[in-house]
N, C-alpha and C positions, 0 to 999 in steps of 0.2 A: 162704465165703471172707472173711476180714476185712483191713481195711486197717491200716497202723501207726497209724492214729488211733481204731480201733474201742473199745479199753478206755478211753479219756479222754473218751468221749461219756456224758455227763451225761442219762440217759434221762427223768428227771423234768423237765429243762428245757434241751433241747440246744441252743437259740439264744436267748442272752439279749439281744442287741442288736437296736435297732428294724430291722426287716427292709428299709427302704428309704430309705437316707441320701439320696434326692433328694426325698423328700417325708416330713418326720421330725417327729413332735411328741413332745414329752416326755412327756406323759400317756397313756402306752399299756400294755396288758397283753399279754404272750406266752401264747399258747394252745397253744403245743406240749407234746409230753410225751405222758403217758398218756391213752388215750381208751377210751371201751366201743367194742366192736367186733363187729359180727356180718355173717357172709357167709349170703346165702340167694337163693331163687329168686323170692322175694315182695318186693313194694315194701314192706309193713309186716311189723314183727315183734312179737313179744310180750315177747320179753327179748333182752339181750345176755350172751353167754357168753366172750366172749372180750375181751382187751387189746390195743390197738395204740399203738405210740410214733408220734406224728404230728411232722415231716412226712415219713415214709418210706414208701413205697408198701408195699403187704401182700405183695409179691413179694421183698423185700430181706430179709436176716438182721436190720438194725437196728429194723426194724417191729414183730419178735417174733411175726412171722406166717409168713412164709415159703411162701406158698403161691400157687400159679398162679391167676389169675383168669379166667372165661370170659365171652363176651358175653352170657350169661344171667343172671349174678350181678349181685346187688343188694348194694352196699357199705353198710353201717350204721355210722355215727358218731354218738357221743353224749359230750358234754362238760360236766360241771356246773363252772358259773364264779360263785364267790363275790365279791361286791363290799361293801365297807366301807359302813358305814351314810352315811358322807358322801359317797359317790359316787352312794347310789340315788335313781333318778329323773332322771339324768343322760341325756343324748343320747350316742350312741357311732355307731361306723362299724367293721362288721367287715368284716376285710380276708382273702381268700384268695389266696395268691400263685400257687398252679397245683392244679388238681383235675381229673385226667384221667378221664372225657372229658365226661360229662353230668354235672348234679348238682342237687338241690333242698335248699335250705336252710331249717332253722327254728329259731325263737328263741322261747323259751318258748312252744311249742306252735303259733304262728302262722308260715305260711310267709311269709318274706322275699323269696324269689324262686328264681330258678334261673340256671344257666350252662351254656354250649355250647363246647367246645374245651379242651384239655388244657395248652395251653402259655402262655394269657393270664391275667393277674391279675384279679380282679372284688372287689366290695364291695357292702355294703348298709348303709343306716342303720337303728338301732336307736333307736326314738324315747323309749325310757325303758327304764333297767336297773333290775332288783329286786337285791334283797340275794343272792338265789339265782338263777340264769340258766341255763336248759338249751339247749344248742346241739346241734342234731340236723342231720346230713347225709347223704343218700341219693345214692349214686353207682353210675354203670353205665360200662363201659367196655369197647367191642368194637375191639380192636386192628386187626382186619383190614378195618375200615370204609374205603370209598373216601371218605367225606366229610370226615373228621376229620383232622386232623395228628396223623401218628405217627410222623416222625424214622424212627430206625433200629429201632423196636420190633418184635418178630416173635414169634407164638404159637410159632412151629417156630425158636427162635434157633439160631444158629450161623453161623461165617465172619464176614461183615460185618454180620449181623442181630443185634440183642440180645435179652435178656430185656425184657418187655413192662414196663410202668409203669401201674399203676391207682390211681384214687382219689385222697386227697389226697397230694399229694409236693411242696409248697410251704409256707411258714410260714402259720400263721393267727394272728391278733392283732386287738387290740380297740384303738381309739384314742377316749379320752374328748373330746366337744369341748363346747363351751357352744352356747346355742340359736342363736345366730348364728356362723358358722365359714366359713373358708377351704376353698374346694371344689378348686381348681385352680390352680395358676399357671403362667406359661409366662416363662422366662429365656432370651433369644435372644442370646448375645455376637457380636458383630462383630469379627472378627480385623482387618478391613481399616481399618474406622471406630474401633477402639478404644474400641468403646463397648457396652452390654448394653442391650436392649430389653426391658422387663418388664412384665407385666399379670397379672391375676388374678380368677378367678371365686369369689363368694361367696355368702352365702345372704340377705345384707342390703347396705345402703347403707354400712353403718360404714366409717368409714376405715381404710384398710391402711396401714401403715408399713414400709419397705422399708430394713432394714440390711444394707450389704456390707463383708464383711471380707476383707483380703487377709493375707498373710502377716505383716504389721507391725499388725495390729488393724483397728480401723474405718476404714472411707478412704470411706463416702457413706451419708448416709440421706435417703431421698425417699419423698414421699407418693403413693402408686399412685391414678390417676384410677378414679372409678367405672365408665367407658367409657373403651376405647382404653389406650393404654401410656403408659410414659414412658420416655424415652432418657437413660440415665446414663453421662457421659462418664468414662471411666476412663483415658484416656491418661495423666495424672500418674501414675498406679499400675499401670501397664501391665506386666503380667508374662506370657509365654507359656508354653503349656503344651508339651511335647515330651519323648521317651524320656529324655532327659538330664535335664531341668528339669520336673517335671511340675507345675507351679503351679496350685494351686484355690484358688479364691476359694469364698466362702460366703456365703449370702444367707439373712437372717433377716426373714421376714413376720410382722407382729404385728396382730392386729385384736381391740381388746378383751381377753378372757382367753384368745384363740386363738392359737398360735403355730406356724409351720411355717419348717424350715429346709432349704434346699436347697444344692446345689453347684454349680459351673461353672468353665469353662476358657476360655482364648482359644488356638484353633490353627486352621491353614487348609491342608489338604491340595487339592493340586490336580495337574492333568496339564499339561506344559507341553512343547511342541513344541521340539525342538533339532535342526536341520538333517534332518527329515523322519523323525525318532523321538521318541515320547513318553515323557518320564519324569516321575517323582513328586517334588515338593516339598512339603515340609513348613514353612510358617514362612518361604517364599522361601528355604529349604535343600533341597539334594537329599536324599531320601529313599529307600534301598532297605529294603523290607519283608523281612525274614528272619523267617518266622514257622513256627508249628508249629500242624498240625491238632488241635483238641482237642475231644473228642466230649463231656466232662463227666459222665462213667460214674464210678463208684466200686463195688468190690466188695460192699461192705456197705449201703451207701445207695442204691444204683442212680444214677437222676437227680438224687438229692440228696446233695450233699457231707456227709461224716458231722459237719462242724465247721466253725467259721471258720478254725479252725488248717490245716485242709486246704486249703481256698480258698487262704489265702495261702501254703501250702508249694508248692503247684504253680508259682503266679506268682513266687515267690522263686526257683525253680530255674531258670525260663526265663529270667529276667534273669541269673541268675548265669552260665547258659552263651552271654549275650549275644545271645539274641534280644530283638527288638523289637515282636513281635506276635504275636496268635494268632488264628487262624479257628475260631471259634466254630461247631462243625459240627453242623449240624440240630438246635439246642437254643436254648431260650431260657433263660439263667441267673437266678439270684438277682440282685437289685439289689446284694447286697452283693460280688456276683463283679466286676460291674462297677466298683464304687466302689474294689477294691481295684486294678483294672489302671488306673485315674483316678490313684490315690495314686502307684502303683509306674512310670506312664509305659509302659505298655502298650497299643499300638494294637489295637483288634479289627475283624475281619471277620466280622459277622454274618450268619449264613446265616438265611433264612427255611425254617420245618419243612415238610418235603414232606408230600403226602398223595395222595388218587387210590387207584385201584384197585392190585393188586399188580404190581409192575414184571416186565417180561419177562425172563425167565432167557437168552434168547437176545440180548438186548441188551446184558446183564450180561457175557455169556460171551463175546463177540464186538468190541464197541465198542473195548474198550481196545487191540485189536490193528490193526481194520481201521478206517479213519477215513472212515466214512460219515455221510449226513446224513438226517434224517426230518422230514417236516412236521410242525410242532407246533400246527395248528388242530384243536382238539379231538379230537385222535388217539387213539384205545383203546389202540394199543400203549406208549402213553406213559403210560396209566394215566387219562385224560380224556376218557371218553365218557358221563358223567354230568355234566349242567349243574349241578345242587347241588353238587357238590364244587369246581367251578370258583368259584362264587358264594362257597363258604365260605372257600375259599382267599384270595379278595381281600377278605370281611372281616376273615379272621385276619391279614393282611398288614397294613391300616391299623392294627388294634389292637396289634399288636407295635410297630410304628413308632412308634405314640402312647406306648407304655408304656415304650420305651427311647429317647426322644427327648432325654433329659438327660444321659446321660453322655457325657464329652469324647471318652473312648476310641473309641467305636463313629464310624469314619470310611468303611468301606465297607460295602455290603450286598451279600449274594448273593441273587438273585432265584430261581433254579432251579439245582439239583446234578446232574449228569449224567442230564438229562433224566428225573428222577424227578418224575412228575406235569408235567411241563412244560407249558404251553398257550399261544399267542399271546404268545410272548416278546416281541415288538415292543409290541405294546398293553400289556401289564403293565409292561413296562419304564418306558414314558411313566407309567403311574399311580404307579408306584414313585417314580418321579423326581419327581414333583408334591409328594411329602410328606416327604422326606428331607433338605430342606435343601441344605447344602453338600457332603453325604456322596457320594461315588463308587459306582457300582453295575457288580457283575459280574452280567450278566443271566443268562449261560448258562454256568456253572463247568464245564469241562472239555469238555461233549461238545455236539452240535447247536447251533453258533453261528449265529444269525439276524442278525449284523453289528450290533447294538445294544449300549449299554453302554459303560463306559469302558474296558473292558480285552477283550483277545485272550487268553482263560483257557484255558490245557493244562493237560489231566492226563496225565503219562508215567509208567508204570509198565513194569516188565520189561526195559527198556533205559536208554541213558545219556539224559538228558534233553537234546534238543536243540530247542526252541522257537523259532519263527522269527516277527520282527516283520511285521504286516500293515501297518505304517507309518500306520494310523487310529488306534489306541489303543495305550492301555499294555499291554506285553506281561506276562503274568502266569502264572508255573508254579503253578498254586493247588493242585496234589497233585502229589508226587513222593515217591521213597524207598521207605516201608514196609519197609525193612530189619528180618528178624526174629532175635530170640537168644534161644533157650529159656532159662528160669532156674529150674531144679529148686527147689521148693518155694514157688516165688513165683507158679505158673501157676492159671488158673481150671477148667480141663478137659486132657486129655490131648492133645484133639484142638488143632491150632494152624491157624493162616492169617497169612500174610503175603505179599509180593512175592519177596522174596529172602532165604534162610536162612544164617545165619554160624553156626559151631560155638563160637566163644569171642571175647571181647571184643577181642583185638587183631585178627582179622579185620574184626570191625564197625567198628572205627577206620578201616582202611584205606579201607574200603568208602565210608564218610561223608566221610573226607578227599578221596578221589579225586573223587567227585561234587560236593562242594563247590567246591573250590580248581582243579579242572580244567574241569568241565562247566559248572557255574553262573558262574564266572568269565569262562570263555569266551562264553557266552551274553549276559552283561552287555556284553562290549566289543564284540561282533558284532552283537547285535541290540537291545540296549538293554533285557535283562531289568530289571524292577523290583520284582517280587514272587516269594518262593520259598517255598512252605509244605509243610514236610517232613511225611510221614506218619510217626508221629503223638507226641503229648506224652506217652501211657501206654498200654500194653497195656489191651485192652479186651476181655475174655471170651477167645475163641479167637484173637483178634488178639493177636500177641505183637511187632508192629513198633512198639512205643513206645520212646521214650527211656528212659522207666521202668517198671519193672514195675507191674501194674496195682494192687497193695497198696501201689505208692510208697515199696517198702522200699530199691530198689535204681535208681541210675542206670546204665544199662549201659555206654554210651561214657564214653571221658573226658571230663570236662567242661571242661577245660582248652583240649583239643582241639577241642572245639565252640564254644569262646568264640573261639580262634584262626581257626577256619573261616568264624566270622560276620564277625570284623574283615576278613576277606581279602573280602568280599562288599562291605563298605562302602566298603572303601578302592579297591576295581575299580570302583564305581559312581561314586563323585566325581570320580576320575581319567577315568573315561569322558566324564563330562558335561564337564568341562574340556578334554578332546581336542576334543569337538564343537564346543565353542563357539569355539575358535581359528580 
């Protein structure tokens, strides 16, 4: 199945921009496109007989392979990279945005290193480039592993579980660097103090100059100390980031011949108690989060969007429909995706990717109807009988938070979703809280609440949503809806999955209008509902409960009606707070 973007993808060079706007160098080489490829049962091979398009996983149509990968398979990649004579001998950094699940990387026959985990980025230093360079990657993926994060991937896809992703599925690129270069930057804006605290890690004691640019050009220039940080007062040029005005700053770090660019913004999300109920405020103003569940899947690219235009299209559509938030569900996106949210003023609720052994079908089939709780202390029924799986999850958590520390749009983190691999939620919440700064945390989204976190988080399907406040935390309807509408000619399979099915657009419109203008508005006025996450942005494989079809060709309900529904939530929220404050 294709998307509306498939035909415009340049298979020789599908992604031309620098993959990371939050750590961007001008001197880089994109390595996406055609690679030699082979699938074998051995770690070594004699020859390559196939071609694959990176960064699309071999299960996807855009990869040119479209084949299921088993846990016994080795995926072999090879790319010859030619460097001009003027760059020969230069030092470089070889970046991989995502490789699922284990891999070893070789450069000109020498092993650079290895990486484990399918959703976190990694890189290796190349000491000296040749005119002709050979990059080789050997990857393996056991989708059923209880150790590694897998999200919605399933070898037996169907229903709420999707086609697996194996091997390279994120951008691969080289950055040319001088002998002394900047290794890492830290930019921590404080909305309260109207200042930004900046530091950097580098390979030498050479001086680093930081230039800060606002919407009117250069506004500050500072020397970064070799140890510690510098605080830069931006109160005179202070501009907040919000859905209505997503003001971004640009910081440029210069050290000799090295230059790195990043972006940052000032925003402050907080939970504020008013007459016994907690509400959300952004930059001292009431903020109702009207969100969509966004799985980030594509029919032609799987977990990888087919193009930058495809990323922009999704976010353009949700803004047009009046939503101000996306819940990025069980996936880590490309940095270009978060940058687009930053630019367009879309807040992000970011899920950590679940792992553990296969989830109990009994729990899936009963918990949505019966409200029971389960002990999460290393409980096998929740998929956590293996200590190594818990250790790996914690390591992935820290890596993911570090990787996504710079986008301003990420304001909320989801620790566990519906108990999938949940363990020691109280302890893990404390650990996550220690590293996410001023972001809020949904510790147990939907099921098995342990009384921690910033949200009383509910999932309600199959009936009218009537969530109740616990008067201790912000009330969040973190999943609801899931209304299905079949769209002939735009469906992945003949099998369909959803929580309520409608035969035409008119009936779908009425159902959505009813749940928003009646049920959600009532929950706002009565219980201070502050977040509503509708399932979902688009159809995904068997699931046909998206506002858009899987190929993105059709927006099913009336988009002006959806915009009106969202407006009714925002107005009810502001009025409810005004009434409480009187």
